[in-house]
C-alpha positions in Angstrom: -120.9 -29.8 7.9 -123.5 -28.8 10.5 -124.8 -26.0 8.2 -125.0 -28.4 5.3 -127.0 -30.9 7.5 -129.5 -28.2 8.3 -129.7 -26.8 4.8 -130.6 -30.1 3.2 -133.9 -30.7 5.1 -134.8 -27.0 4.6 -134.2 -27.3 0.9 -136.2 -30.5 0.8 -139.1 -28.9 2.7 -139.1 -25.8 0.4 -139.1 -28.0 -2.6 -142.0 -30.1 -1.2 -143.9 -27.0 -0.4 -143.2 -25.6 -3.9 -144.3 -28.8 -5.6 -147.4 -28.9 -3.5 -148.3 -25.5 -4.6 -148.2 -26.4 -8.3 -150.8 -28.4 -10.2 -151.3 -29.4 -13.8 -154.6 -29.2 -15.7 -154.9 -31.6 -18.6 -156.5 -30.4 -21.8 -159.3 -32.9 -21.3 -160.1 -31.6 -17.8 -161.2 -28.6 -15.9 -160.1 -27.9 -12.3 -161.5 -26.3 -9.2 -159.2 -24.9 -6.4 -160.9 -25.5 -3.1 -160.1 -24.0 0.3 -161.9 -25.6 3.2 -164.6 -26.9 0.7 -165.2 -23.5 -0.8 -164.3 -22.8 -4.5 -161.6 -20.3 -4.8 -160.6 -20.6 -8.4 -161.8 -22.3 -11.6 -159.3 -23.2 -14.3 -160.6 -24.4 -17.6 -157.5 -23.9 -19.7 -154.8 -26.6 -19.8 -151.4 -25.8 -18.2 -149.8 -25.1 -14.8 -151.7 -23.6 -11.9 -150.8 -22.5 -8.4 -152.5 -22.9 -5.1 -151.7 -22.5 -1.4 -150.0 -25.6 -0.1 -151.7 -27.6 2.6 -154.6 -25.2 2.7 -156.0 -25.4 -0.8 -156.8 -28.6 -2.8 -157.6 -29.2 -6.5 -160.6 -31.1 -7.8 -160.6 -32.0 -11.5 -163.7 -32.9 -13.6 -164.0 -34.1 -17.2 -164.2 -31.4 -19.9 -165.0 -34.0 -22.6 -168.4 -35.1 -23.9 -169.4 -38.1 -21.8 -171.8 -40.9 -22.7 -174.6 -42.5 -20.6 -176.5 -45.7 -21.4 -179.8 -45.8 -19.5 -181.2 -48.9 -17.9 -183.9 -50.8 -19.8 -187.4 -49.7 -18.7 -191.0 -50.6 -19.6 -193.2 -47.8 -20.8 -197.0 -47.8 -21.5 -198.0 -45.6 -24.5 -201.5 -44.3 -25.1 -202.8 -47.6 -26.5 -201.7 -49.5 -23.3 -199.2 -51.7 -25.2 -196.2 -52.1 -23.0 -192.8 -51.5 -24.6 -189.3 -52.1 -23.4 -187.1 -49.0 -24.1 -183.5 -48.1 -23.5 -181.5 -45.1 -24.7 -178.1 -43.5 -24.6 -177.3 -39.9 -24.0 -174.3 -37.5 -24.6 -173.6 -34.9 -22.0 -170.9 -32.7 -20.7 -170.1 -30.5 -17.6 -170.7 -26.9 -18.6 -170.5 -25.2 -15.1 -167.9 -26.9 -12.9 -168.8 -24.9 -9.8 -172.5 -25.7 -10.0 -171.6 -29.3 -10.8 -169.4 -29.5 -7.8 -172.0 -28.0 -5.5 -174.9 -30.2 -6.9 -172.9 -33.4 -6.6 -171.3 -32.4 -3.3 -167.9 -33.4 -4.7 -169.0 -36.9 -5.6 -168.2 -36.4 -9.3 -169.3 -38.0 -12.5 -170.6 -41.4 -11.2 -173.1 -39.7 -9.0 -174.1 -37.3 -11.7 -174.6 -40.2 -14.1 -177.1 -41.7 -11.7 -179.0 -38.5 -11.5 -179.0 -38.0 -15.3 -180.2 -41.6 -15.7 -183.2 -40.8 -13.4 -183.9 -37.6 -15.3 -183.8 -39.2 -18.8 -185.8 -42.3 -17.9 -188.5 -40.0 -16.3 -188.7 -37.9 -19.5 -188.8 -41.1 -21.6 -191.8 -42.3 -19.6 -193.5 -39.0 -19.9 -193.0 -38.4 -23.6 -193.6 -41.9 -24.8 -196.6 -42.2 -22.5 -198.3 -39.5 -24.5 -198.2 -41.1 -27.9 -199.4 -44.4 -29.4 -197.1 -47.3 -29.6 -197.1 -47.1 -33.4 -195.3 -43.8 -33.2 -192.7 -45.3 -30.9 -192.1 -48.4 -33.0 -191.9 -46.5 -36.3 -188.6 -45.5 -37.9 -189.4 -41.8 -37.8 -189.2 -40.9 -34.1 -186.8 -38.0 -34.2 -189.3 -35.6 -32.8 -189.8 -37.9 -29.8 -186.1 -38.0 -29.1 -185.8 -34.2 -29.5 -188.6 -33.7 -27.0 -186.9 -36.0 -24.5 -183.6 -34.3 -25.0 -185.0 -30.8 -24.5 -187.0 -31.8 -21.4 -183.9 -33.6 -19.9 -181.7 -30.6 -20.7 -183.9 -28.2 -18.8 -183.8 -30.4 -15.7 -180.1 -31.2 -16.0 -179.1 -27.5 -15.9 -179.5 -27.6 -12.1 -176.6 -30.1 -12.1 -174.4 -27.8 -14.1 -174.4 -30.1 -17.1 -175.8 -30.0 -20.6 -177.6 -32.9 -22.3 -176.3 -32.8 -25.8 -178.3 -35.6 -27.3 -180.6 -38.5 -26.4 -181.2 -41.5 -28.7 -183.6 -44.4 -28.3 -181.6 -47.5 -29.1 -184.3 -50.1 -28.6 -188.1 -50.1 -28.6 -189.4 -53.6 -28.4 -192.4 -55.4 -27.0 -191.9 -57.5 -23.9 -191.3 -61.2 -24.7 -194.7 -62.2 -23.2 -196.5 -59.8 -25.5 -194.6 -60.6 -28.8 -196.7 -63.8 -29.6 -200.0 -62.0 -28.9 -198.9 -59.1 -31.1 -197.8 -61.4 -33.9 -201.1 -63.2 -33.7 -203.0 -59.9 -33.9 -200.9 -58.8 -36.8 -201.5 -62.1 -38.6 -205.2 -61.8 -38.0 -205.2 -58.2 -39.4 -203.3 -59.3 -42.5 -205.7 -62.3 -43.0 -208.7 -60.0 -42.7 -207.2 -57.6 -45.2 -206.4 -60.6 -47.5 -210.0 -61.8 -47.2 -211.3 -58.4 -48.0 -209.1 -58.2 -51.1 -210.3 -61.7 -52.2 -213.9 -60.7 -51.7 -213.5 -57.5 -53.7 -211.7 -59.5 -56.4 -214.5 -62.1 -56.5 -217.1 -59.3 -56.7 -215.2 -57.6 -59.6 -214.8 -61.0 -61.4 -218.5 -61.7 -61.0 -219.3 -58.2 -62.5 -217.0 -58.8 -65.4 -218.3 -62.3 -66.0 -221.9 -61.1 -65.9 -221.1 -58.2 -68.3 -219.3 -60.7 -70.7 -222.3 -63.1 -70.5 -224.7 -60.2 -71.3 -222.5 -59.1 -74.2 -222.3 -62.6 -75.5 -226.1 -63.1 -75.3 -226.7 -59.7 -77.1 -224.2 -60.6 -79.8 -225.6 -64.1 -80.3 -229.2 -62.8 -80.4 -228.2 -60.1 -82.9 -226.3 -62.6 -85.0 -229.3 -65.0 -85.0 -231.6 -62.2 -85.9 -229.5 -61.2 -88.8 -229.1 -64.8 -89.9 -232.9 -65.3 -89.8 -233.3 -62.1 -91.9 -230.7 -63.3 -94.4 -232.2 -66.8 -94.4 -235.8 -65.4 -94.9 -234.6 -63.1 -97.7 -232.8 -66.0 -99.4 -235.9 -68.2 -99.0 -238.1 -65.5 -100.4 -235.7 -65.1 -103.3 -235.7 -68.9 -103.9 -239.5 -69.0 -103.7 -239.6 -66.2 -106.2 -237.3 -68.0 -108.6 -239.3 -71.2 -108.1 -242.5 -69.4 -108.8 -241.2 -67.8 -112.0 -239.9 -71.2 -113.2 -243.2 -72.8 -112.3 -245.1 -70.2 -114.3 -242.9 -70.8 -117.4 -243.2 -74.6 -117.5 -245.2 -76.3 -114.7 -244.4 -79.8 -116.1 -240.7 -79.2 -116.1 -240.8 -77.6 -112.6 -242.7 -80.7 -111.3 -240.2 -82.9 -113.0 -237.2 -81.2 -111.4 -238.8 -81.3 -108.0 -239.5 -85.0 -108.4 -235.8 -85.5 -109.2 -234.8 -83.6 -106.1 -237.2 -85.9 -104.2 -235.5 -89.0 -105.6 -232.1 -87.7 -104.7 -233.0 -86.9 -101.2 -234.7 -90.3 -100.6 -232.0 -92.4 -102.2 -228.9 -90.8 -100.6 -228.0 -93.8 -98.5 -227.1 -97.2 -100.0 -229.3 -98.9 -97.5 -232.4 -96.9 -98.4 -235.6 -99.1 -98.7 -238.9 -97.9 -100.2 -242.1 -99.8 -99.7 -244.9 -98.7 -102.0 -247.5 -100.0 -104.5 -246.2 -100.6 -108.0 -248.8 -98.2 -109.4 -247.8 -95.6 -106.8 -247.3 -92.0 -108.1 -243.8 -92.3 -106.7 -242.8 -94.5 -109.7 -244.4 -92.4 -112.5 -241.2 -90.5 -113.2 -239.1 -93.6 -112.4 -240.8 -95.4 -115.3 -240.2 -92.5 -117.5 -236.5 -92.5 -116.7 -236.3 -96.2 -117.3 -237.8 -95.7 -120.7 -235.0 -93.3 -121.6 -232.6 -96.3 -121.3 -234.5 -98.3 -124.0 -234.3 -97.9 -127.7 -234.1 -94.4 -129.0 -237.4 -94.7 -130.8 -239.1 -95.6 -127.6 -237.4 -92.8 -125.7 -238.4 -90.3 -128.3 -242.0 -91.4 -128.1 -242.1 -91.5 -124.3 -243.5 -88.5 -122.7 -243.2 -87.5 -119.1 -246.3 -88.0 -117.1 -248.4 -85.1 -116.2 -247.6 -83.5 -112.9 -249.6 -85.0 -110.1 
């Protein structure tokens, strides 16, 4: 019994020592075996590992890709328009020994603070060298690549790799939004006024050209009408002259009939003249035609006056 009582504590002690000398590395982690603060072994593959009990300790770090969301910050591009920018980054620990030394064993939280400082500094530097229009545009991949490369170069001292940096928000500060909107409205109104002025100018040119064309067409039509009218009048005069030469009395008679027709068109026409006026010479002749045939046959039209 006495031996058994001694053996049980010894077995328990050996088991405790054996268990303390074994450690497990998860597939999502990488481990460092430390002895008095010095790195003695690096284990990056998952599985069991062994260390000296009581003397050596194990420090594990993430082997997965980690994310970092930067704090919002104000940047001033080349055109002095302040912008509020925030970003997120993807990073991972590539050198556990360097990472442990750089962070002094304080791990990922301390490294995240350092990466936040590095990335925000690079954002200020890169965005400060371009106009705000380049930052606010949809095509800003080149800017994010430049920020990532610069941050990656600085982060190597921490034993980490910056995989990617993305700008999530690029907005104007609230106090500048209204002024920016007013300036944008003024620019659009100026562009609209320019378009209206150019449209009015083009309309005026078209209107003037149409008026000139109309005047030319009207003048040409009037000229041609006058030519046709003159030719017709000349032809009429020629016919009248030929008719007059054939029978002057008959020509005078027909002209007098035209004169009667023109002066007696209206029912209210009134003629005031002496009874022996020349106007009534043919009238009396026409009246004689309505009398007895014998008288009509003997009546002769008066000579042309």
